[in-house]
C-alpha positions as CSV (number, residue, x, y, z in Angstrom):
1,M,18.6,-23.2,-31.7
2,K,19.2,-19.8,-33.4
3,Q,15.7,-18.8,-32.5
4,Y,16.4,-19.3,-28.8
5,Q,19.6,-17.3,-29.1
6,Q,17.7,-14.4,-30.6
7,D,15.0,-14.5,-28.0
8,H,16.0,-15.7,-24.5
9,S,12.4,-15.6,-23.2
10,P,11.6,-18.7,-21.2
11,R,8.2,-18.8,-23.0
12,R,9.7,-18.9,-26.4
13,R,8.5,-22.0,-28.2
14,L,10.6,-24.0,-30.7
15,S,8.9,-26.6,-32.9
16,G,5.9,-26.6,-30.6
17,R,7.9,-27.3,-27.5
18,P,8.6,-24.9,-24.7
19,A,12.2,-23.8,-25.1
20,G,13.0,-24.7,-21.5
21,K,12.1,-28.3,-22.0
22,L,14.0,-28.5,-25.2
23,L,17.1,-27.0,-23.7
24,M,16.9,-29.2,-20.6
25,S,16.9,-32.2,-22.9
26,L,20.0,-31.1,-24.9
27,P,22.6,-32.4,-22.4
28,L,20.9,-35.8,-22.4
29,I,20.8,-35.9,-26.2
30,G,24.5,-35.0,-26.2
31,A,25.4,-37.5,-23.6
32,L,23.8,-40.3,-25.7
33,G,25.7,-39.2,-28.7
34,L,22.7,-38.2,-30.8
35,A,23.7,-35.5,-33.2
36,A,21.2,-35.0,-36.0
37,G,22.3,-37.3,-38.8
38,P,21.0,-39.1,-41.9
39,Q,20.2,-42.3,-40.0
40,A,17.1,-42.2,-37.8
41,V,17.6,-43.5,-34.3
42,S,14.9,-45.8,-33.1
43,A,13.7,-44.3,-29.9
44,D,12.5,-47.7,-28.5
45,M,15.8,-49.4,-29.2
46,L,17.8,-46.4,-27.9
47,Q,15.7,-46.6,-24.7
48,R,16.3,-50.3,-24.4
49,A,20.1,-49.8,-25.0
50,T,20.1,-47.1,-22.3
51,E,18.2,-49.3,-19.8
52,A,20.6,-52.2,-20.5
53,G,23.6,-50.0,-19.8
54,C,25.0,-50.1,-23.3
55,M,25.1,-46.3,-23.6
56,G,27.5,-46.2,-20.7
57,C,30.2,-47.4,-23.0
58,H,28.9,-46.6,-26.5
59,F,27.5,-43.7,-28.5
60,V,25.4,-44.1,-31.6
61,D,27.4,-41.7,-33.9
62,R,30.8,-41.2,-32.4
63,D,33.4,-43.1,-30.4
64,H,33.0,-43.2,-26.6
65,P,36.1,-43.1,-24.5
66,V,35.3,-46.8,-23.7
67,G,33.9,-48.4,-26.8
68,P,33.3,-47.9,-30.5
69,S,30.3,-46.1,-31.9
70,Y,27.4,-48.2,-33.2
71,Q,27.9,-46.6,-36.6
72,D,31.5,-47.9,-36.6
73,V,30.4,-51.3,-35.6
74,A,27.8,-51.4,-38.4
75,E,30.3,-50.2,-40.9
76,R,32.9,-52.8,-39.9
77,Y,30.4,-55.7,-40.3
78,R,28.2,-54.4,-43.2
79,G,27.2,-57.2,-45.4
80,Q,28.4,-59.9,-43.1
81,D,26.2,-62.4,-41.2
82,V,27.6,-61.7,-37.8
83,T,24.5,-61.3,-35.6
84,D,25.1,-64.6,-33.7
85,K,28.8,-63.8,-33.3
86,L,28.1,-60.3,-31.9
87,V,25.3,-61.6,-29.6
88,A,27.8,-64.1,-28.1
89,R,30.4,-61.3,-27.8
90,V,27.9,-59.1,-25.9
91,R,26.6,-62.0,-23.8
92,E,30.1,-63.3,-22.8
93,G,32.1,-60.0,-22.9
94,G,35.7,-59.9,-24.1
95,S,38.3,-57.8,-25.8
96,G,40.5,-57.6,-28.8
97,E,38.1,-56.7,-31.5
98,W,38.3,-52.9,-30.8
99,G,41.4,-52.7,-28.7
100,D,42.4,-53.8,-25.3
101,Q,39.4,-52.4,-23.4
102,F,37.4,-55.3,-21.9
103,M,33.6,-55.4,-22.5
104,T,31.9,-56.8,-19.5
105,P,29.5,-59.8,-20.0
106,N,25.9,-58.8,-20.5
107,A,24.1,-62.1,-20.3
108,W,21.8,-60.6,-17.7
109,V,20.1,-58.4,-20.4
110,D,18.1,-61.3,-21.9
111,D,17.2,-62.6,-18.3
112,H,16.0,-59.1,-17.3
113,F,14.3,-57.9,-20.5
114,G,13.3,-61.2,-22.1
115,E,14.9,-63.7,-24.4
116,G,15.9,-62.2,-27.7
117,T,16.7,-58.7,-26.4
118,L,20.4,-59.0,-27.0
119,E,19.7,-60.2,-30.6
120,S,17.4,-57.3,-31.2
121,L,19.9,-54.8,-29.8
122,V,22.7,-56.2,-32.0
123,E,20.5,-56.1,-35.1
124,W,19.7,-52.5,-34.2
125,V,23.3,-51.7,-33.9
126,L,24.1,-53.3,-37.2
127,S,21.4,-51.2,-38.9
128,Q,23.1,-47.9,-38.0
């Protein structure tokens, strides 16, 4: 980013990408909660979580005004066998685990994307 601040030319290239394209993607990256961090974010799973509407209420690395970050979820359940429990929670919705905010049921995700999608998403969240 410092390179761009030093040279505001629209043709300036950063890491092999035109600066304009990089800068246009920064708001999207920020909206998804993707600050550079030690954990790699799987682009495929992030895309699936975005398509499934998960990113409307959760960020990967910081709390969203609606729901907890995926890293906080992973930390709370680290070392526990909770995949089935969390898949059921996501499928059925509910509240009480993270406050009073109600999470809407998301059973449609497996119907739309294929059986096992919710389980894959939960396992990805737990890997953060």
